[in-house]
N, C-alpha and C positions, 0 to 999 in steps of 0.2 A: 503493499499499499504505500510505502512512503517513497518508495524509487518509483512510482506510476506518480506521484506531487513533482519530485523533484523531474523528473522528464515534462511535465506541463510547466512547470516554472521554469524552465533552459526553452522552453518553445518559446513561451508569452516574449521573454528577453532577447529571442531571436527574432522575432516580429517586431519590438520595440525599435532595437539596433537595426532594421532594416529602413525602417519607416523614417528614423530619425535621419539615418543618410541618404533616404531619399528625397529629403528636402534639405533646402541649404538655407544661411541662414537670415535669408528673407523670405523663405516659404513659400517659393515660387517657382512654379517648374514651366516651361517658355516653351514653346512648339516649333515646327518648322520654319524658317521667316521667309521663303517664297510665297504662304499660305495665310491665309488672316490667322492669328494664332489663337490657340485654346491656351492660357494661364488657368493652374490653379491653385488659387491660394489655399489656405486652411485657415480659418475661423475660430474660433471658440462660443460655444453654443449660449446662450445667454438664456437668466429664464425667461419664460413666456415667449420664447423663439417656436416655431414651427417652424416645416418645410417650405407652407405654401409661405409666410412672409421672409424666412431670407431669400427661396424663389423671385418674389417682388423687388426685394432691395440691391439683389446681384444683377440678376439675369438681364440682358441686353437684347436688342432688337432681331438679333442671330435667330434667337431661338424661334419656333414656330408658336407655341404655346407653353405658360406657366407650368402646364403639364410634363410636358417632354422636358423643360430643367429639373424638376423635379424628379422624373425617375432619372435622368443622367445621375442627379445628387444622391440618387439612393443607389444607383449602380457601382459609381466612383465608390461608394463608404462602405458596401456590402451590408446595407439595408433590407430587409427582408418586410420589413412594417415604414411608418410615418414616424415613430415615437422617435423624439431624440433627446434628450438628457441634456441640460445645462450644467454646463462645466466639461463638459468631453469637446472632441474636436471634431472638425467637418470638414471634409474636402470639396472645395465646391469650384466648379468651373466658368472662367468667363471666356469669351470671344470677343477679339480684338483687330483694327488694322496693324498691319505693321507702322505704320506713321504717329499711329498712338501710343506707340512703346516705346519708341525712338528719340 
């Protein structure tokens, strides 16, 4: 039983390490410079936030609908429900043209 717990802790530590090395210090990952970029930002979920409110605050005209944006957020963050918890982190996408990012 102790061995199983140790293995689980090691797996969690590996996942955290991989995630922390995935994001640079500015918490932004940039896409291909030849096309409109998709920029992924990490936000902290605030008390009272919903996927809907986060989408309204962060999506732009490049997304067809708010539901499309919410679905992408759920896929990126491996969410199976709409439940999010204050204090946790969420990866959110944004699309931008090359001119606005440089």
